[in-house]
PQR file of N, CA, C, O and H, with PARSE charges and radii, in Angstrom:
ATOM      1  N   UNK A   1      66.899  60.384  97.584 -0.4000 1.5000
ATOM      2  CA  UNK A   1      67.064  61.717  97.029 -0.0000 2.0000
ATOM      3  C   UNK A   1      65.805  61.403  95.845  0.5500 1.7000
ATOM      4  O   UNK A   1      65.440  60.289  95.469 -0.5500 1.4000
ATOM      5  N   UNK A   2      65.266  62.768  95.384 -0.4000 1.5000
ATOM      6  CA  UNK A   2      64.387  62.610  94.470 -0.0000 2.0000
ATOM      7  C   UNK A   2      64.712  63.677  93.496  0.5500 1.7000
ATOM      8  O   UNK A   2      65.229  64.750  93.810 -0.5500 1.4000
ATOM      9  H   UNK A   2      65.563  63.673  95.689  0.4000 1.0000
ATOM     10  N   UNK A   3      64.419  63.363  92.432 -0.4000 1.5000
ATOM     11  CA  UNK A   3      64.141  64.397  91.334 -0.0000 2.0000
ATOM     12  C   UNK A   3      62.910  64.706  90.881  0.5500 1.7000
ATOM     13  O   UNK A   3      62.240  63.803  90.380 -0.5500 1.4000
ATOM     14  H   UNK A   3      63.999  62.492  92.178  0.4000 1.0000
ATOM     15  N   UNK A   4      62.405  65.980  90.966 -0.4000 1.5000
ATOM     16  CA  UNK A   4      61.238  66.352  90.673 -0.0000 2.0000
ATOM     17  C   UNK A   4      61.265  67.633  89.161  0.5500 1.7000
ATOM     18  O   UNK A   4      61.683  68.785  89.046 -0.5500 1.4000
ATOM     19  H   UNK A   4      62.949  66.714  91.372  0.4000 1.0000
ATOM     20  N   UNK A   5      60.545  66.598  88.175 -0.4000 1.5000
ATOM     21  CA  UNK A   5      61.102  67.642  87.051 -0.0000 2.0000
ATOM     22  C   UNK A   5      59.915  68.091  86.917  0.5500 1.7000
ATOM     23  O   UNK A   5      58.983  67.413  87.351 -0.5500 1.4000
ATOM     24  H   UNK A   5      60.205  65.662  88.269  0.4000 1.0000
ATOM     25  N   UNK A   6      59.696  69.233  86.339 -0.4000 1.5000
ATOM     26  CA  UNK A   6      58.696  70.013  86.091 -0.0000 2.0000
ATOM     27  C   UNK A   6      58.025  69.851  84.445  0.5500 1.7000
ATOM     28  O   UNK A   6      58.094  68.693  84.032 -0.5500 1.4000
ATOM     29  H   UNK A   6      60.453  69.783  85.987  0.4000 1.0000
ATOM     30  N   UNK A   7      57.551  70.607  83.715 -0.4000 1.5000
ATOM     31  CA  UNK A   7      57.046  70.109  82.215 -0.0000 2.0000
ATOM     32  C   UNK A   7      58.078  69.725  81.136  0.5500 1.7000
ATOM     33  O   UNK A   7      58.741  70.586  80.559 -0.5500 1.4000
ATOM     34  H   UNK A   7      57.495  71.547  84.051  0.4000 1.0000
ATOM     35  N   UNK A   8      58.160  68.804  80.958 -0.4000 1.5000
ATOM     36  CA  UNK A   8      59.262  68.412  79.925 -0.0000 2.0000
ATOM     37  C   UNK A   8      58.658  67.927  78.379  0.5500 1.7000
ATOM     38  O   UNK A   8      57.739  67.187  78.030 -0.5500 1.4000
ATOM     39  H   UNK A   8      57.621  68.104  81.427  0.4000 1.0000
ATOM     40  N   UNK A   9      59.510  68.614  77.772 -0.4000 1.5000
ATOM     41  CA  UNK A   9      58.922  68.558  76.272 -0.0000 2.0000
ATOM     42  C   UNK A   9      59.487  66.999  75.839  0.5500 1.7000
ATOM     43  O   UNK A   9      60.644  66.628  76.035 -0.5500 1.4000
ATOM     44  H   UNK A   9      60.257  69.216  78.055  0.4000 1.0000
ATOM     45  N   UNK A  10      58.617  66.326  75.326 -0.4000 1.5000
ATOM     46  CA  UNK A  10      58.976  64.777  75.047 -0.0000 2.0000
ATOM     47  C   UNK A  10      57.948  64.548  73.754  0.5500 1.7000
ATOM     48  O   UNK A  10      56.997  65.264  73.443 -0.5500 1.4000
ATOM     49  H   UNK A  10      57.677  66.627  75.167  0.4000 1.0000
ATOM     50  N   UNK A  11      58.407  63.375  73.113 -0.4000 1.5000
ATOM     51  CA  UNK A  11      57.500  63.354  72.152 -0.0000 2.0000
ATOM     52  C   UNK A  11      55.958  62.887  72.469  0.5500 1.7000
ATOM     53  O   UNK A  11      55.026  62.931  71.666 -0.5500 1.4000
ATOM     54  H   UNK A  11      59.180  62.793  73.366  0.4000 1.0000
ATOM     55  N   UNK A  12      55.908  62.423  73.842 -0.4000 1.5000
ATOM     56  CA  UNK A  12      54.598  61.979  74.327 -0.0000 2.0000
ATOM     57  C   UNK A  12      54.242  63.347  74.473  0.5500 1.7000
ATOM     58  O   UNK A  12      53.640  63.775  73.489 -0.5500 1.4000
ATOM     59  H   UNK A  12      56.665  62.387  74.494  0.4000 1.0000
ATOM     60  N   UNK A  13      54.412  64.125  75.337 -0.4000 1.5000
ATOM     61  CA  UNK A  13      54.024  65.538  75.616 -0.0000 2.0000
ATOM     62  C   UNK A  13      53.616  66.386  74.527  0.5500 1.7000
ATOM     63  O   UNK A  13      52.668  67.170  74.540 -0.5500 1.4000
ATOM     64  H   UNK A  13      54.901  63.777  76.136  0.4000 1.0000
ATOM     65  N   UNK A  14      54.563  66.119  73.409 -0.4000 1.5000
ATOM     66  CA  UNK A  14      54.235  67.127  72.218 -0.0000 2.0000
ATOM     67  C   UNK A  14      53.144  66.252  71.360  0.5500 1.7000
ATOM     68  O   UNK A  14      52.427  66.961  70.654 -0.5500 1.4000
ATOM     69  H   UNK A  14      55.334  65.482  73.398  0.4000 1.0000
ATOM     70  N   UNK A  15      52.921  65.041  71.297 -0.4000 1.5000
ATOM     71  CA  UNK A  15      51.859  64.493  70.612 -0.0000 2.0000
ATOM     72  C   UNK A  15      50.607  64.592  71.577  0.5500 1.7000
ATOM     73  O   UNK A  15      49.602  64.270  70.943 -0.5500 1.4000
ATOM     74  H   UNK A  15      53.503  64.465  71.871  0.4000 1.0000
ATOM     75  N   UNK A  16      50.361  64.873  72.682 -0.4000 1.5000
ATOM     76  CA  UNK A  16      49.363  65.273  73.715 -0.0000 2.0000
ATOM     77  C   UNK A  16      48.897  66.614  73.216  0.5500 1.7000
ATOM     78  O   UNK A  16      47.782  66.699  72.701 -0.5500 1.4000
ATOM     79  H   UNK A  16      51.178  65.135  73.197  0.4000 1.0000
ATOM     80  N   UNK A  17      49.621  67.597  73.326 -0.4000 1.5000
ATOM     81  CA  UNK A  17      49.616  68.988  73.005 -0.0000 2.0000
ATOM     82  C   UNK A  17      48.940  69.486  72.065  0.5500 1.7000
ATOM     83  O   UNK A  17      47.903  70.144  71.987 -0.5500 1.4000
ATOM     84  H   UNK A  17      50.527  67.528  73.745  0.4000 1.0000
ATOM     85  N   UNK A  18      50.027  68.885  71.037 -0.4000 1.5000
ATOM     86  CA  UNK A  18      49.752  68.778  69.229 -0.0000 2.0000
ATOM     87  C   UNK A  18      49.819  70.495  69.204  0.5500 1.7000
ATOM     88  O   UNK A  18      50.535  71.140  69.970 -0.5500 1.4000
ATOM     89  H   UNK A  18      50.870  68.351  71.100  0.4000 1.0000
ATOM     90  N   UNK A  19      48.835  71.155  68.064 -0.4000 1.5000
ATOM     91  CA  UNK A  19      48.968  72.382  67.882 -0.0000 2.0000
ATOM     92  C   UNK A  19      48.225  73.317  68.955  0.5500 1.7000
ATOM     93  O   UNK A  19      47.851  74.432  68.592 -0.5500 1.4000
ATOM     94  H   UNK A  19      48.253  70.631  67.442  0.4000 1.0000
ATOM     95  N   UNK A  20      48.048  72.964  70.020 -0.4000 1.5000
ATOM     96  CA  UNK A  20      47.039  73.583  71.197 -0.0000 2.0000
ATOM     97  C   UNK A  20      47.998  74.336  72.072  0.5500 1.7000
ATOM     98  O   UNK A  20      48.588  73.943  73.078 -0.5500 1.4000
ATOM     99  H   UNK A  20      48.353  72.058  70.315  0.4000 1.0000
ATOM    100  N   UNK A  21      48.032  75.750  71.346 -0.4000 1.5000
ATOM    101  CA  UNK A  21      48.897  76.911  71.874 -0.0000 2.0000
ATOM    102  C   UNK A  21      48.438  77.172  73.161  0.5500 1.7000
ATOM    103  O   UNK A  21      49.223  76.999  74.094 -0.5500 1.4000
ATOM    104  H   UNK A  21      47.552  76.069  70.529  0.4000 1.0000
ATOM    105  N   UNK A  22      47.230  77.584  73.390 -0.4000 1.5000
ATOM    106  CA  UNK A  22      46.526  77.845  74.822 -0.0000 2.0000
ATOM    107  C   UNK A  22      46.830  76.704  75.730  0.5500 1.7000
ATOM    108  O   UNK A  22      46.962  76.914  76.935 -0.5500 1.4000
ATOM    109  H   UNK A  22      46.593  77.725  72.633  0.4000 1.0000
ATOM    110  N   UNK A  23      46.952  75.475  75.213 -0.4000 1.5000
ATOM    111  CA  UNK A  23      47.280  74.552  76.704 -0.0000 2.0000
ATOM    112  C   UNK A  23      48.735  74.575  77.073  0.5500 1.7000
ATOM    113  O   UNK A  23      49.097  74.517  78.247 -0.5500 1.4000
ATOM    114  H   UNK A  23      46.845  75.304  74.234  0.4000 1.0000
ATOM    115  N   UNK A  24      49.756  74.681  75.829 -0.4000 1.5000
ATOM    116  CA  UNK A  24      51.533  75.160  76.171 -0.0000 2.0000
ATOM    117  C   UNK A  24      51.360  76.184  76.754  0.5500 1.7000
ATOM    118  O   UNK A  24      52.203  76.463  77.607 -0.5500 1.4000
ATOM    119  H   UNK A  24      49.461  74.729  74.874  0.4000 1.0000
ATOM    120  N   UNK A  25      50.500  76.904  76.587 -0.4000 1.5000
ATOM    121  CA  UNK A  25      51.223  78.841  77.139 -0.0000 2.0000
ATOM    122  C   UNK A  25      50.468  78.433  78.987  0.5500 1.7000
ATOM    123  O   UNK A  25      50.735  79.026  80.032 -0.5500 1.4000
ATOM    124  H   UNK A  25      49.816  76.678  75.894  0.4000 1.0000
ATOM    125  N   UNK A  26      49.571  77.316  78.794 -0.4000 1.5000
ATOM    126  CA  UNK A  26      48.914  77.492  80.474 -0.0000 2.0000
ATOM    127  C   UNK A  26      49.859  76.820  80.992  0.5500 1.7000
ATOM    128  O   UNK A  26      50.022  77.154  82.165 -0.5500 1.4000
ATOM    129  H   UNK A  26      49.354  76.835  77.945  0.4000 1.0000
ATOM    130  N   UNK A  27      50.638  75.932  80.613 -0.4000 1.5000
ATOM    131  CA  UNK A  27      51.377  75.069  81.485 -0.0000 2.0000
ATOM    132  C   UNK A  27      52.690  76.271  81.777  0.5500 1.7000
ATOM    133  O   UNK A  27      52.903  76.868  82.832 -0.5500 1.4000
ATOM    134  H   UNK A  27      50.506  75.660  79.660  0.4000 1.0000
ATOM    135  N   UNK A  28      53.507  76.390  80.386 -0.4000 1.5000
ATOM    136  CA  UNK A  28      54.508  77.199  80.721 -0.0000 2.0000
ATOM    137  C   UNK A  28      54.464  78.589  81.558  0.5500 1.7000
ATOM    138  O   UNK A  28      55.432  79.136  82.088 -0.5500 1.4000
ATOM    139  H   UNK A  28      53.334  75.904  79.528  0.4000 1.0000
ATOM    140  N   UNK A  29      53.059  79.054  81.554 -0.4000 1.5000
ATOM    141  CA  UNK A  29      52.807  80.120  82.293 -0.0000 2.0000
ATOM    142  C   UNK A  29      53.374  79.889  83.925  0.5500 1.7000
ATOM    143  O   UNK A  29      54.052  80.641  84.625 -0.5500 1.4000
ATOM    144  H   UNK A  29      52.273  78.610  81.124  0.4000 1.0000
ATOM    145  N   UNK A  30      52.973  78.938  84.127 -0.4000 1.5000
ATOM    146  CA  UNK A  30      53.460  78.526  85.586 -0.0000 2.0000
ATOM    147  C   UNK A  30      54.956  78.140  85.831  0.5500 1.7000
ATOM    148  O   UNK A  30      55.251  77.410  86.777 -0.5500 1.4000
ATOM    149  H   UNK A  30      52.422  78.327  83.558  0.4000 1.0000
ATOM    150  N   UNK A  31      55.645  78.503  85.204 -0.4000 1.5000
ATOM    151  CA  UNK A  31      57.042  78.421  85.158 -0.0000 2.0000
ATOM    152  C   UNK A  31      57.770  80.085  85.461  0.5500 1.7000
ATOM    153  O   UNK A  31      56.962  81.013  85.509 -0.5500 1.4000
ATOM    154  H   UNK A  31      55.406  79.096  84.436  0.4000 1.0000
ATOM    155  N   UNK A  32      58.848  80.318  85.600 -0.4000 1.5000
ATOM    156  CA  UNK A  32      59.938  81.254  85.671 -0.0000 2.0000
ATOM    157  C   UNK A  32      60.239  81.304  84.605  0.5500 1.7000
ATOM    158  O   UNK A  32      60.147  82.345  83.955 -0.5500 1.4000
ATOM    159  H   UNK A  32      59.504  79.565  85.561  0.4000 1.0000
ATOM    160  N   UNK A  33      60.710  80.124  84.096 -0.4000 1.5000
ATOM    161  CA  UNK A  33      61.578  80.200  82.692 -0.0000 2.0000
ATOM    162  C   UNK A  33      60.711  80.342  81.425  0.5500 1.7000
ATOM    163  O   UNK A  33      61.199  80.889  80.436 -0.5500 1.4000
ATOM    164  H   UNK A  33      60.785  79.278  84.624  0.4000 1.0000
ATOM    165  N   UNK A  34      59.544  79.912  81.410 -0.4000 1.5000
ATOM    166  CA  UNK A  34      58.364  80.187  80.768 -0.0000 2.0000
ATOM    167  C   UNK A  34      58.495  79.158  79.271  0.5500 1.7000
ATOM    168  O   UNK A  34      57.966  79.266  78.165 -0.5500 1.4000
ATOM    169  H   UNK A  34      59.147  79.468  82.213  0.4000 1.0000
ATOM    170  N   UNK A  35      59.170  78.454  79.680 -0.4000 1.5000
ATOM    171  CA  UNK A  35      59.561  76.873  78.579 -0.0000 2.0000
ATOM    172  C   UNK A  35      59.286  75.520  79.343  0.5500 1.7000
ATOM    173  O   UNK A  35      59.429  75.302  80.546 -0.5500 1.4000
ATOM    174  H   UNK A  35      59.600  78.366  80.579  0.4000 1.0000
ATOM    175  N   UNK A  36      58.979  74.908  78.634 -0.4000 1.5000
ATOM    176  CA  UNK A  36      59.340  73.135  78.638 -0.0000 2.0000
ATOM    177  C   UNK A  36      60.463  72.933  78.812  0.5500 1.7000
ATOM    178  O   UNK A  36      61.263  73.632  78.190 -0.5500 1.4000
ATOM    179  H   UNK A  36      58.863  75.085  77.657  0.4000 1.0000
ATOM    180  N   UNK A  37      60.936  71.939  79.688 -0.4000 1.5000
ATOM    181  CA  UNK A  37      62.332  71.277  79.782 -0.0000 2.0000
ATOM    182  C   UNK A  37      62.736  70.522  78.841  0.5500 1.7000
ATOM    183  O   UNK A  37      61.969  69.575  78.664 -0.5500 1.4000
ATOM    184  H   UNK A  37      60.286  71.371  80.193  0.4000 1.0000
ATOM    185  N   UNK A  38      63.869  70.546  77.972 -0.4000 1.5000
ATOM    186  CA  UNK A  38      64.452  69.732  77.272 -0.0000 2.0000
ATOM    187  C   UNK A  38      64.361  68.600  77.926  0.5500 1.7000
ATOM    188  O   UNK A  38      64.275  68.894  79.118 -0.5500 1.4000
ATOM    189  H   UNK A  38      64.492  71.315  78.116  0.4000 1.0000
ATOM    190  N   UNK A  39      64.326  67.161  77.748 -0.4000 1.5000
ATOM    191  CA  UNK A  39      64.839  65.675  78.314 -0.0000 2.0000
ATOM    192  C   UNK A  39      66.283  66.169  78.698  0.5500 1.7000
ATOM    193  O   UNK A  39      66.357  66.472  79.889 -0.5500 1.4000
ATOM    194  H   UNK A  39      64.396  66.923  76.779  0.4000 1.0000
ATOM    195  N   UNK A  40      67.485  66.331  77.962 -0.4000 1.5000
ATOM    196  CA  UNK A  40      68.542  66.369  78.317 -0.0000 2.0000
ATOM    197  C   UNK A  40      68.540  67.218  79.204  0.5500 1.7000
ATOM    198  O   UNK A  40      69.621  66.803  79.624 -0.5500 1.4000
ATOM    199  H   UNK A  40      67.424  66.086  76.994  0.4000 1.0000
ATOM    200  N   UNK A  41      68.326  67.997  79.849 -0.4000 1.5000
ATOM    201  CA  UNK A  41      68.307  68.838  81.071 -0.0000 2.0000
ATOM    202  C   UNK A  41      68.087  68.187  82.338  0.5500 1.7000
ATOM    203  O   UNK A  41      68.651  68.464  83.397 -0.5500 1.4000
ATOM    204  H   UNK A  41      67.449  68.334  79.508  0.4000 1.0000
ATOM    205  N   UNK A  42      67.267  67.347  82.150 -0.4000 1.5000
ATOM    206  CA  UNK A  42      66.568  66.582  82.879 -0.0000 2.0000
ATOM    207  C   UNK A  42      67.446  65.399  83.344  0.5500 1.7000
ATOM    208  O   UNK A  42      67.549  65.050  84.520 -0.5500 1.4000
ATOM    209  H   UNK A  42      66.809  67.122  81.290  0.4000 1.0000
ATOM    210  N   UNK A  43      68.183  64.712  82.098 -0.4000 1.5000
ATOM    211  CA  UNK A  43      69.134  63.587  82.261 -0.0000 2.0000
ATOM    212  C   UNK A  43      70.316  64.096  83.080  0.5500 1.7000
ATOM    213  O   UNK A  43      70.809  63.518  84.048 -0.5500 1.4000
ATOM    214  H   UNK A  43      68.099  64.996  81.143  0.4000 1.0000
ATOM    215  N   UNK A  44      70.681  65.204  82.581 -0.4000 1.5000
ATOM    216  CA  UNK A  44      71.843  65.819  83.422 -0.0000 2.0000
ATOM    217  C   UNK A  44      72.144  65.690  84.552  0.5500 1.7000
ATOM    218  O   UNK A  44      73.199  65.191  84.942 -0.5500 1.4000
ATOM    219  H   UNK A  44      70.280  65.675  81.795  0.4000 1.0000
ATOM    220  N   UNK A  45      71.093  66.204  85.367 -0.4000 1.5000
ATOM    221  CA  UNK A  45      70.721  66.227  86.607 -0.0000 2.0000
ATOM    222  C   UNK A  45      70.673  64.928  87.389  0.5500 1.7000
ATOM    223  O   UNK A  45      71.160  64.782  88.510 -0.5500 1.4000
ATOM    224  H   UNK A  45      70.236  66.610  85.050  0.4000 1.0000
ATOM    225  N   UNK A  46      69.814  63.670  86.438 -0.4000 1.5000
ATOM    226  CA  UNK A  46      70.118  62.497  87.077 -0.0000 2.0000
ATOM    227  C   UNK A  46      70.985  62.109  86.920  0.5500 1.7000
ATOM    228  O   UNK A  46      71.007  61.319  87.864 -0.5500 1.4000
ATOM    229  H   UNK A  46      69.418  63.789  85.527  0.4000 1.0000
ATOM    230  N   UNK A  47      72.024  61.955  86.353 -0.4000 1.5000
ATOM    231  CA  UNK A  47      73.210  61.362  86.089 -0.0000 2.0000
ATOM    232  C   UNK A  47      74.049  61.734  86.990  0.5500 1.7000
ATOM    233  O   UNK A  47      74.744  60.853  87.496 -0.5500 1.4000
ATOM    234  H   UNK A  47      72.006  62.596  85.586  0.4000 1.0000
ATOM    235  N   UNK A  48      74.243  63.400  87.520 -0.4000 1.5000
ATOM    236  CA  UNK A  48      75.192  64.074  88.445 -0.0000 2.0000
ATOM    237  C   UNK A  48      74.609  63.253  89.827  0.5500 1.7000
ATOM    238  O   UNK A  48      75.452  62.619  90.462 -0.5500 1.4000
ATOM    239  H   UNK A  48      73.678  64.115  87.110  0.4000 1.0000
ATOM    240  N   UNK A  49      73.317  63.244  90.273 -0.4000 1.5000
ATOM    241  CA  UNK A  49      72.785  62.790  91.370 -0.0000 2.0000
ATOM    242  C   UNK A  49      73.122  61.018  91.440  0.5500 1.7000
ATOM    243  O   UNK A  49      73.231  60.386  92.490 -0.5500 1.4000
ATOM    244  H   UNK A  49      72.632  63.759  89.757  0.4000 1.0000
ATOM    245  N   UNK A  50      73.227  60.537  90.279 -0.4000 1.5000
ATOM    246  CA  UNK A  50      73.622  59.121  90.546 -0.0000 2.0000
ATOM    247  C   UNK A  50      75.174  59.023  90.348  0.5500 1.7000
ATOM    248  O   UNK A  50      75.608  57.910  90.054 -0.5500 1.4000
ATOM    249  H   UNK A  50      73.138  61.051  89.425  0.4000 1.0000
ATOM    250  N   UNK A  51      75.891  59.864  90.451 -0.4000 1.5000
ATOM    251  CA  UNK A  51      77.621  59.826  90.213 -0.0000 2.0000
ATOM    252  C   UNK A  51      77.651  59.879  91.662  0.5500 1.7000
ATOM    253  O   UNK A  51      76.868  60.206  92.554 -0.5500 1.4000
ATOM    254  H   UNK A  51      75.538  60.768  90.690  0.4000 1.0000
ATOM    255  N   UNK A  52      79.017  59.374  91.563 -0.4000 1.5000
ATOM    256  CA  UNK A  52      80.278  59.664  92.948 -0.0000 2.0000
ATOM    257  C   UNK A  52      80.114  61.234  93.066  0.5500 1.7000
ATOM    258  O   UNK A  52      80.040  61.727  94.192 -0.5500 1.4000
ATOM    259  H   UNK A  52      79.653  59.108  90.838  0.4000 1.0000
ATOM    260  N   UNK A  53      80.067  61.876  92.162 -0.4000 1.5000
ATOM    261  CA  UNK A  53      80.024  63.442  92.803 -0.0000 2.0000
ATOM    262  C   UNK A  53      78.864  63.960  93.535  0.5500 1.7000
ATOM    263  O   UNK A  53      78.695  65.179  93.572 -0.5500 1.4000
ATOM    264  H   UNK A  53      80.127  61.475  91.248  0.4000 1.0000
ATOM    265  N   UNK A  54      78.306  63.419  93.934 -0.4000 1.5000
ATOM    266  CA  UNK A  54      76.889  63.563  94.746 -0.0000 2.0000
ATOM    267  C   UNK A  54      76.763  62.616  95.781  0.5500 1.7000
ATOM    268  O   UNK A  54      75.677  62.338  96.291 -0.5500 1.4000
ATOM    269  H   UNK A  54      78.443  62.429  93.904  0.4000 1.0000
ATOM    270  N   UNK A  55      77.798  62.130  96.097 -0.4000 1.5000
ATOM    271  CA  UNK A  55      78.233  61.201  97.234 -0.0000 2.0000
ATOM    272  C   UNK A  55      77.705  61.736  98.417  0.5500 1.7000
ATOM    273  O   UNK A  55      76.965  61.021  99.093 -0.5500 1.4000
ATOM    274  H   UNK A  55      78.680  62.356  95.683  0.4000 1.0000
ATOM    275  N   UNK A  56      77.998  63.022  98.823 -0.4000 1.5000
ATOM    276  CA  UNK A  56      77.367  63.661 100.068 -0.0000 2.0000
ATOM    277  C   UNK A  56      76.029  63.948  99.968  0.5500 1.7000
ATOM    278  O   UNK A  56      75.485  64.026 101.070 -0.5500 1.4000
ATOM    279  H   UNK A  56      78.599  63.603  98.274  0.4000 1.0000
ATOM    280  N   UNK A  57      75.414  64.107  99.159 -0.4000 1.5000
ATOM    281  CA  UNK A  57      73.778  64.652  99.023 -0.0000 2.0000
ATOM    282  C   UNK A  57      72.810  63.360  99.727  0.5500 1.7000
ATOM    283  O   UNK A  57      72.764  62.180  99.380 -0.5500 1.4000
ATOM    284  H   UNK A  57      75.856  64.044  98.264  0.4000 1.0000
ATOM    285  N   UNK A  58      72.317  63.829 100.470 -0.4000 1.5000
ATOM    286  CA  UNK A  58      71.196  62.790 100.930 -0.0000 2.0000
ATOM    287  C   UNK A  58      69.519  63.178 101.507  0.5500 1.7000
ATOM    288  O   UNK A  58      69.401  64.205 102.176 -0.5500 1.4000
ATOM    289  H   UNK A  58      72.354  64.787 100.752  0.4000 1.0000
ATOM    290  N   UNK A  59      68.539  62.514 101.283 -0.4000 1.5000
ATOM    291  CA  UNK A  59      67.624  63.028 101.629 -0.0000 2.0000
ATOM    292  C   UNK A  59      67.191  64.361 101.250  0.5500 1.7000
ATOM    293  O   UNK A  59      66.700  65.080 102.120 -0.5500 1.4000
ATOM    294  H   UNK A  59      68.635  61.680 100.740  0.4000 1.0000
ATOM    295  N   UNK A  60      67.338  64.866  99.816 -0.4000 1.5000
ATOM    296  CA  UNK A  60      66.556  66.045  99.337 -0.0000 2.0000
ATOM    297  C   UNK A  60      66.036  65.562  98.570  0.5500 1.7000
ATOM    298  O   UNK A  60      66.147  64.360  98.330 -0.5500 1.4000
ATOM    299  H   UNK A  60      67.737  64.282  99.109  0.4000 1.0000
ATOM    300  N   UNK A  61      65.080  66.605  97.760 -0.4000 1.5000
ATOM    301  CA  UNK A  61      64.308  66.526  96.682 -0.0000 2.0000
ATOM    302  C   UNK A  61      65.079  67.732  95.735  0.5500 1.7000
ATOM    303  O   UNK A  61      65.451  68.744  96.329 -0.5500 1.4000
ATOM    304  H   UNK A  61      64.990  67.581  97.955  0.4000 1.0000
ATOM    305  N   UNK A  62      65.309  67.623  94.311 -0.4000 1.5000
ATOM    306  CA  UNK A  62      65.896  68.407  93.642 -0.0000 2.0000
ATOM    307  C   UNK A  62      64.730  68.211  92.370  0.5500 1.7000
ATOM    308  O   UNK A  62      64.493  67.252  91.635 -0.5500 1.4000
ATOM    309  H   UNK A  62      65.007  66.800  93.828  0.4000 1.0000
ATOM    310  N   UNK A  63      64.024  69.813  92.491 -0.4000 1.5000
ATOM    311  CA  UNK A  63      62.788  70.384  91.717 -0.0000 2.0000
ATOM    312  C   UNK A  63      63.915  70.640  90.268  0.5500 1.7000
ATOM    313  O   UNK A  63      65.041  71.012  90.598 -0.5500 1.4000
ATOM    314  H   UNK A  63      64.216  70.593  93.087  0.4000 1.0000
ATOM    315  N   UNK A  64      63.730  70.506  89.097 -0.4000 1.5000
ATOM    316  CA  UNK A  64      64.036  70.496  88.103 -0.0000 2.0000
ATOM    317  C   UNK A  64      62.902  70.941  86.986  0.5500 1.7000
ATOM    318  O   UNK A  64      62.828  70.488  85.844 -0.5500 1.4000
ATOM    319  H   UNK A  64      62.815  70.204  88.829  0.4000 1.0000
ATOM    320  N   UNK A  65      61.858  72.138  87.705 -0.4000 1.5000
ATOM    321  CA  UNK A  65      60.863  72.705  87.398 -0.0000 2.0000
ATOM    322  C   UNK A  65      60.743  73.957  86.389  0.5500 1.7000
ATOM    323  O   UNK A  65      59.696  74.278  85.828 -0.5500 1.4000
ATOM    324  H   UNK A  65      61.919  72.506  88.633  0.4000 1.0000
ATOM    325  N   UNK A  66      61.845  74.541  86.263 -0.4000 1.5000
ATOM    326  CA  UNK A  66      61.813  75.913  85.643 -0.0000 2.0000
ATOM    327  C   UNK A  66      61.545  76.997  86.380  0.5500 1.7000
ATOM    328  O   UNK A  66      61.330  78.116  85.915 -0.5500 1.4000
ATOM    329  H   UNK A  66      62.696  74.280  86.719  0.4000 1.0000
ATOM    330  N   UNK A  67      61.550  76.662  87.684 -0.4000 1.5000
ATOM    331  CA  UNK A  67      61.269  77.808  88.682 -0.0000 2.0000
ATOM    332  C   UNK A  67      59.364  77.637  89.060  0.5500 1.7000
ATOM    333  O   UNK A  67      58.741  78.520  89.649 -0.5500 1.4000
ATOM    334  H   UNK A  67      61.724  75.753  88.062  0.4000 1.0000
ATOM    335  N   UNK A  68      58.922  76.724  88.714 -0.4000 1.5000
ATOM    336  CA  UNK A  68      57.890  76.354  89.231 -0.0000 2.0000
ATOM    337  C   UNK A  68      57.349  76.380  90.400  0.5500 1.7000
ATOM    338  O   UNK A  68      56.225  76.823  90.632 -0.5500 1.4000
ATOM    339  H   UNK A  68      59.427  76.006  88.235  0.4000 1.0000
ATOM    340  N   UNK A  69      58.189  75.860  91.292 -0.4000 1.5000
ATOM    341  CA  UNK A  69      57.907  75.888  92.831 -0.0000 2.0000
ATOM    342  C   UNK A  69      58.395  77.414  93.718  0.5500 1.7000
ATOM    343  O   UNK A  69      58.232  77.829  94.866 -0.5500 1.4000
ATOM    344  H   UNK A  69      59.102  75.500  91.104  0.4000 1.0000
ATOM    345  N   UNK A  70      58.956  77.847  92.674 -0.4000 1.5000
ATOM    346  CA  UNK A  70      59.295  79.412  93.105 -0.0000 2.0000
ATOM    347  C   UNK A  70      58.082  80.447  93.302  0.5500 1.7000
ATOM    348  O   UNK A  70      58.220  81.582  93.759 -0.5500 1.4000
ATOM    349  H   UNK A  70      59.089  77.511  91.742  0.4000 1.0000
ATOM    350  N   UNK A  71      57.003  79.933  92.929 -0.4000 1.5000
ATOM    351  CA  UNK A  71      55.729  80.867  92.850 -0.0000 2.0000
ATOM    352  C   UNK A  71      55.132  80.865  93.968  0.5500 1.7000
ATOM    353  O   UNK A  71      54.110  81.532  94.123 -0.5500 1.4000
ATOM    354  H   UNK A  71      56.891  79.011  92.558  0.4000 1.0000
TER
END
């Protein structure tokens, strides 16, 4: 299984983007939700996929990208 996150707001991305609102907008404009993911949103999916509750899931990619792949 694979987990493919989209843009996630982390200390590193926050540092790299700084106050550059144009760069932030360019990134979020490519998602249907028009925002960065919070790390917890990605962690929750990863925890589920690693749990026994996902025992029947195999060989799939799970995009957690705010709708970026829907374009």
